[in-house]
C-alpha positions in Angstrom: -97.3 77.8 41.4 -97.8 81.1 39.7 -97.4 81.7 35.9 -94.1 83.5 36.6 -92.7 80.6 38.7 -93.8 77.9 36.2 -92.4 79.9 33.2 -88.9 80.2 34.7 -88.0 77.3 37.0 -85.5 78.4 39.6 -82.0 78.4 38.3 -82.9 77.4 34.8 -81.0 79.2 32.0 -80.4 82.2 34.2 -76.9 83.5 35.1 -77.3 83.8 38.8 -74.1 86.0 39.1 -75.0 88.6 36.5 -78.6 89.4 37.3 -78.8 93.2 37.5 -81.3 95.5 39.1 -81.8 99.1 38.0 -83.9 101.8 39.6 -85.2 104.3 37.1 -86.2 107.7 38.6 -85.9 111.5 38.5 -86.8 113.9 41.2 -89.2 115.6 38.8 -92.2 114.0 37.1 -93.2 114.5 33.5 -89.8 113.4 32.0 -91.2 110.3 30.3 -89.8 107.9 32.9 -92.4 105.1 32.8 -92.6 105.1 29.0 -88.9 105.0 28.8 -88.8 102.1 31.4 -91.2 100.1 29.2 -89.3 100.9 26.0 -85.9 100.0 27.5 -87.3 96.7 28.9 -89.0 95.6 25.7 -86.0 96.6 23.5 -83.5 94.7 25.7 -85.8 91.7 25.9 -86.3 91.7 22.1 -82.7 92.3 20.9 -80.6 91.0 23.8 -82.7 88.0 24.7 -83.0 89.0 28.4 -85.8 87.9 30.7 -87.0 91.0 32.6 -89.0 91.6 35.7 -90.6 95.0 35.9 -91.6 96.4 39.4 -94.1 99.3 39.4 -93.1 101.3 42.5 -94.9 104.5 41.4 -98.3 105.3 42.8 -99.5 106.5 39.4 -99.1 102.9 38.2 -98.4 104.2 34.7 -96.1 101.3 33.9 -98.7 98.7 34.9 -101.2 100.3 32.6 -98.7 100.2 29.7 -97.8 96.6 30.2 -101.1 94.8 31.1 -104.8 95.1 30.4 -107.3 96.8 32.7 -108.9 93.5 33.3 -105.6 91.9 34.4 -104.8 94.8 36.7 -108.3 94.8 38.2 -108.1 91.1 38.9 -104.6 91.5 40.5 -106.0 94.3 42.8 -109.0 92.3 43.7 -106.8 89.4 44.7 -104.3 91.7 46.4 -101.6 90.4 44.1 -99.8 93.7 43.6 -96.6 95.3 45.0 -98.8 97.0 47.6 -100.5 93.8 48.5 -97.2 92.0 49.0 -95.7 94.7 51.2 -99.0 95.1 53.2 -99.0 91.3 53.9 -95.4 90.9 54.8 -94.7 94.2 56.6 -98.0 95.6 58.0 -99.6 92.2 58.7 -96.3 90.3 59.5 -97.6 87.3 57.5 -95.6 85.1 55.2 -95.9 85.5 51.4 -93.9 84.3 48.4 -93.3 87.3 46.2 -93.2 85.4 42.9 -96.9 84.7 43.4 -97.5 88.5 43.1 -95.9 88.6 39.6 -97.9 88.6 36.4 -96.7 86.8 33.3 -97.8 87.3 29.8 -97.4 91.1 29.9 -96.3 93.4 27.1 -97.9 93.5 23.7 -94.5 93.5 21.9 -94.3 90.2 19.9 -90.5 89.9 20.2 -90.4 90.5 24.0 -91.7 87.1 25.2 -90.1 86.9 28.7 -91.5 90.0 30.4 -93.0 89.9 33.8 -94.6 92.5 36.0 -95.1 93.1 39.7 -98.0 95.5 39.3 -98.5 98.7 41.2 -101.6 100.4 42.5 -102.7 103.9 43.6 -102.8 102.9 47.3 -99.0 103.0 47.4 -98.8 106.4 49.1 -101.2 105.1 51.9 -98.9 102.1 52.3 -95.8 104.3 52.6 -97.5 106.5 55.2 -98.5 103.4 57.3 -95.0 101.9 57.0 -93.4 105.1 58.2 -95.9 105.7 61.0 -95.2 102.2 62.4 -91.5 102.6 62.1 -91.1 99.7 59.6 -88.7 101.3 57.2 -86.1 98.6 57.9 -88.6 95.9 57.2 -89.5 97.6 53.9 -85.9 97.6 52.8 -85.5 94.0 53.9 -88.5 92.9 51.8 -87.2 94.8 48.8 -83.8 93.2 49.3 -85.4 89.8 49.4 -87.1 90.3 46.0 -83.9 91.5 44.3 -81.9 88.7 45.9 -84.3 86.0 44.9 -85.0 87.4 41.4 -81.7 86.0 40.2 -83.3 82.6 40.2 -85.8 83.7 37.6 -84.7 86.6 35.4 -81.7 88.4 34.0 -82.7 91.9 34.7 -85.0 93.8 37.1 -86.2 97.3 36.3 -87.9 99.3 39.0 -90.0 102.3 37.9 -89.8 104.7 40.9 -92.0 107.6 41.8 -90.6 111.1 41.4 -89.0 112.6 44.4 -87.5 110.8 47.4 -90.5 109.0 49.0 -90.1 106.1 51.4 -90.6 103.6 48.6 -88.3 105.4 46.1 -85.5 105.7 48.6 -85.9 102.0 49.4 -85.3 101.0 45.8 -82.5 103.5 45.3 -80.7 102.0 48.2 -81.3 98.4 47.3 -80.9 98.2 43.5 -77.5 97.8 42.0 -77.7 100.6 39.5 -79.7 103.8 38.9 -80.7 105.4 35.6 -82.0 109.0 35.5 -84.2 110.1 32.5 -84.0 113.8 32.0 -86.2 115.9 29.7 -84.2 119.0 28.5 -85.9 121.7 30.5 -84.8 123.7 33.4 -86.9 122.0 36.1 -86.0 118.5 35.0 -82.3 119.4 35.0 -82.7 121.0 38.4 -83.9 117.6 39.7 -80.4 116.3 39.0 -79.0 118.6 41.7 -81.6 117.3 44.1 -80.5 113.8 43.4 -76.9 114.8 43.8 -77.5 116.1 47.3 -79.4 113.0 48.2 -76.6 110.8 47.0 -74.2 112.6 49.4 -76.5 111.8 52.4 -76.0 108.7 54.6 -73.7 106.8 52.2 -73.3 104.2 54.9 -76.9 103.1 54.1 -76.0 102.0 50.6 -77.0 103.5 47.3 -77.4 102.3 43.7 -74.4 103.1 41.5 -75.1 105.8 38.9 -75.3 104.1 35.5 -76.0 107.2 33.6 -78.4 109.9 32.5 -80.8 109.4 29.5 -81.6 112.6 27.7 -85.2 111.9 26.8 -88.0 113.6 24.9 -85.7 115.8 22.9 -87.3 118.1 20.3 -84.8 118.1 17.4 -86.2 121.4 16.1 -85.8 123.2 19.5 -82.6 125.3 19.9 -83.3 125.4 23.7 -83.3 121.6 23.9 -80.0 121.5 22.0 -78.5 124.1 24.4 -79.7 122.3 27.5 -78.5 118.9 26.2 -75.1 120.3 25.4 -74.9 121.7 28.9 -75.7 118.3 30.4 -73.2 116.5 28.3 -70.5 118.9 29.4 -71.0 117.8 33.0 -68.9 114.6 33.2 -70.4 113.6 36.5 -73.8 113.0 34.8 -72.2 110.4 32.5 -74.9 110.9 29.9 -75.6 108.0 27.5 -74.5 108.9 24.0 -77.9 108.1 22.6 -80.8 110.6 23.1 -84.4 109.6 22.7 -86.4 112.0 20.5 -89.8 113.5 21.3 -92.2 111.7 19.0 -96.0 111.3 19.1 -95.8 107.6 18.2 -93.7 106.9 21.2 -96.5 108.2 23.3 -98.9 105.9 21.4 -96.6 103.0 22.1 -97.4 103.4 25.7 -101.1 102.6 25.1 -101.6 98.9 25.8 -103.4 97.2 22.9 -103.8 93.6 24.0 -102.8 92.6 20.4 -99.2 91.7 19.5 -97.2 94.4 17.8 -93.8 94.0 16.2 -91.0 96.2 17.2 -90.9 98.1 13.9 -94.5 99.1 14.2 -94.5 99.9 18.0 -91.2 101.8 17.9 -91.1 103.0 14.3 -88.4 105.1 12.6 -85.9 107.1 14.5 -87.4 106.2 17.9 -86.7 102.5 17.3 -83.2 103.1 16.1 -82.5 105.3 19.2 -84.0 102.7 21.6 -81.8 99.9 20.1 -78.7 102.1 20.4 -79.6 103.0 24.0 -80.3 99.4 24.9 -76.8 98.4 23.5 -75.2 101.1 25.7 -77.1 100.0 28.8 -76.2 96.4 28.3 -72.6 97.4 27.7 -72.4 99.4 30.9 -73.9 96.8 33.1 -71.6 94.1 31.6 
């Protein structure tokens, strides 16, 4: 039995009806997506008492590097206990595997976030995607993702999937299988243009299913920039975007928070000042919307 399985016995203290899955992505990179995913997860865990499973579905594996030590990740890769390892075994090799055995416990260096789990990523993800597509196994990929999300209600309250930018095979899978989608947007022209790309994607093949739009998070806002203020106002005037009321400021210590330390940090030191206040307000909004 894995650390994840032993930490949360199936059905124990978990509301099996209200478990929620959220895919977090933008068509453009560089919008602070992975850092925001980590911060949202840790804040909701710390202040709303939720157990959270993080799935790193981005080939850059930034989220994994933020949540676990290099030694832990190297061991997971050596043992093929990663998201790529699970899909390679179940899809490409057509062998049985129990996905909870691919989940790491004891992740996060935030002292108050004590029920955080990670299905780590690795940089071979694009190679897996190419092989899955070449063999015509897209439906198997969706079924495997669906199995994880369906079974996860036995273990956790919330699943957050950090998706790669653009609409890759893997990203489309999670966008179609998760219940909700959150879009982080940095207030610049290219990042905002990515919203139009997503809008066009959402109109394609609705019969295949698609995560409901939970909202846009205006992220990395420079409070001294007139351009940022103008772009943010423009986004907020578009009701279809359904922007969260709380913005997340651009702050150097938020970037430092993304560096895994291996030593416990309290929330007030990891997310100090205005950043911490903004994250708490945003987490309240997210929990309110999914409720």
